[in-house]
N, C-alpha and C positions, 0 to 999 in steps of 0.2 A: 586658817583657811582663807584663801583669797577668792573672789568671785568674778566670773566673767559671763558674757552673753555668747551663746553658740547660735550661729545663723546656718540654717539648712537652706541653700540657694536654689530652692525650686519655687515654682508658682511665683508669688508676688516678690520673692527675694532673688529672682534673676535680674531684678531692676536695682542697681547700685543705689539709686536715690532712696528707695524704701529702707535699705540697710543703713544708709547714713542717718535717716531720721531716727531709727532705733539707737544707733551708736551715740548720737548727740544727746538723746534722752538718757541713755545708760551712763555716760560720763557724768551728767549733771546729777544723777541719782547715786553716784558712788560706786559703780561697778569698776573693776580693774582691767578688764580685757574684753576683746571681741574675737571670736574665732569664726572662720568661714570654711565649709567643706570645699574640697578640691576634686571635682569630677568633670568629665567631658562628655559623658553619654548617659542621657536620661530622658525618658519619654516626656515631652512637653518642653524640654530645654533646661539648661542649667546655667547659673550665673558664673562669671569669671572671678575667681577669688583675688587675683592680683589687681584688676581694675577696681574691684569692690574695696579692697583694703586700702588702695591708694586714695580713693575718694574719702574713706573714713579717716585716713591720716591727715588729710587737709582740713577736715571739719572738726577734729578733735585735738587735744594736746596732751592727754594723759593715758588713754586706753592702750593697752598692749595689743599688738596686732598678730594674730596666730592663724596658720593654716591647719586644718583639722580633718584629714591630714593630706599632704601633697604626695602623690605617687611618684617617687623619685625616678624610677625607670622610665617614666614617660618623658622626662626632660633631658635635654642636653645639659650636662652639669655646668658648663661655662656659661650658658645662657641663664640658668637658674641662679647661679652666683651673681651675675650681673643684675638681675632683677632684684634679688635680696639686698644687695648693696645699695641700689637706688632707693628702694622702699625704706630701708633702714636710715639712710641719710635724710630723706624727705621727712620721716617721722621722728627725727632726732633720737634714734636708737630705741625703737619700741617694737622691734620684729622678733617674733619667735617662729622658727621653722618646725612646724609639725610634719614629720616625714614618715612614709611608710612604703611598702612594696606595691600598693595598688591591688585591686581586686579584678578577677578575670572579667566579670560582666561589664566593667568599665573599660578595661584595656584592650581585650581581644577584639572587640568590634571595630576598633580604629587601627588595628595593626601594631598596637603598642605592647602586646602581651608577650609573655614567655613563661616557662615553667617556673615553679617557686624558687628552685635553687639558682636559676640564672637571675631572676629579679633580685634575690637577695644579694648575690655577688654584685650586680650592678649598683644596687643602693649603697652597699658598703664602700665600693670604690669611688662612686660619685660623691658621697658625703664627705669623705676625706678631701677630695678635690675642692669641693665647694667651700670647706673651711679654709683652705689655703688661699683660694682666690678671693674669699671675703675679706681676708687679712691684707690683700693687696700684693700677695706674692706673685712673682713671675714663675710660672710653673712649666717644668719639662717632666713629662710623664708618659710612659708606655705601659699600658695595663692590659687586662684581658678584654675590657670593653671600651676603654676610652684612651686617647692619646692627646698630648699637647706638646708643642715644640716652642718653648720660651714664650708662653702666653701669659699676659696680664689683662684681665677683663675689666678691671675697675680700680679706682682708688680704694683704700680700705673702708669698710663700714665703720659705724660709730662704736659698736660694741666690741671692743677688742679684749682678748685676742680673737674672739669670734662671737657670733650671735648664738643664743641658746637653741639647742635642738632637742625637741621631744619626739620620741618614737612612738608610732601607733601600732597596734596589733595585739592579739591575745594569746598567740602561740608562745611556747617556751623560747623559741628562737628570737621572737620579737622582744621578749623580756630580756634576753641576754644582750640583744642589740642595744636596747634602751639603757642598760646598765653601764654602757660605754659612753653614753651621752649625758644630757642634762635633765631629762624627764621622760615620763611615760604618759601618753594620752589615750584614753580608752572610753568607748560608749558604754553607758550603763542602762540605756533604755531604747526601746524601739519606736517605730512611727506611731504606735498606739499608746505610747507613754508607759508601756509595760516594762518592768525591770528585767534586764537580760544579764546583768552582772550584779549580784548581791554584795552588800558590804562584807559578808563573810568570805565570798570568793575573792573580792579585792584584797582583803587582808592576806589571804594565802598567796596571791600572786605577788604582792608587795614584799612578803617575807622571802619568796623565792628570788625575786629581783635584787633584794638588798644583799642577799648571799653572793650575788654575782659581782657586786660593786668592788672596785679596787681603789677607791678614793672616798675621802670624807667630804668632798665638795657638796654644796647644796644640790639637792635633787627634787624635782617636782613630780607629783602624781595628780593628773587632772582627769576628772570624770564629768559626764554630763547627766542631766536629769531635769525634772520640772517641779516647781514648788508654787504654792499658792502665796500671793503677795502678803507679806507680814508674818509668814510662818517659816520656820526653818526646814520643815519637811524632813526628808531623809539626809539632807546635807550633813547633819551632825553625825549620823551613823558612818557616812563615808569619811568624814574627817577622822573619826575614831579608828577607822580601818586603815588609815594611812594617806588618804587623799589630801593634797595641799591646795588644790583648786576645785571649785564647783563651777561648771558652765551651764547656765540656765538655757535650755534648748528652746528656741523660737522658730516655729515653722507654720506653714499654712494649714496643715491638718489640726493644729492646736487651736486656732482661732482666727479672727480677722486681723488684718493688719493694724487696725486701731486698738484691738485688744492686745496685740504684741507690743505695741508702743507703750500702752498703759502698763503692762507687766514690767517692761524695762524701767519705766519712770518711777515705779513703786520701790525700786531698789533691791538689793541683795536679800537673800533669805535671812530670816531672824526676827 
């Protein structure tokens, strides 16, 4: 199992400087990645994941940079591809796109929403286009939701043939979508640190997902949770259930910023 820090970008973590402080401490302490939620609508404001991850990229040299997760239907795919290529180049190939359909409470209020079936079709069409643009391809495409007429948005990114894509979501459709890509990223706790996805449930979902796979290529399963410094907590149980990544969730309701920096500096579970 590999270990990352998950940032919930509300409260103090709307400020990229606070996230950078945690990221620097995390890299020094041996964590492998940092993930940042991607929302646009939240009472009190929400941090921008792309600015935040760009700041982290310039302050670190090893941490993998993950969105957890980006609502693909919100974005124009050529612009998202351009952003991903730029961030991947800046970070020397450290970007993983966590991608999903988004949730109504975040999308509807800004006019970005649609029914589940439409958002799923948009995400599938967009992800294929993003992969082609990330590879530096000149794309001509006429689809249900997007079109391009000989468009090249960027030179190729660093991670060829493309950057890793982890799919978020708990539905069977989300698991089938994840099986076509490089990983599945899923929350296991809520804002009160109560477990919402047990290791037993994860194991059942991983078994279903594995049955959908049509390749033996490496595949990641990422979960979040909280542990006490110096202890493995439930990370071992999730590893036994099939998780390959544990993201330690840091957020304002868990404690002060100083306490969150201290938890990152204490290192991964174990």
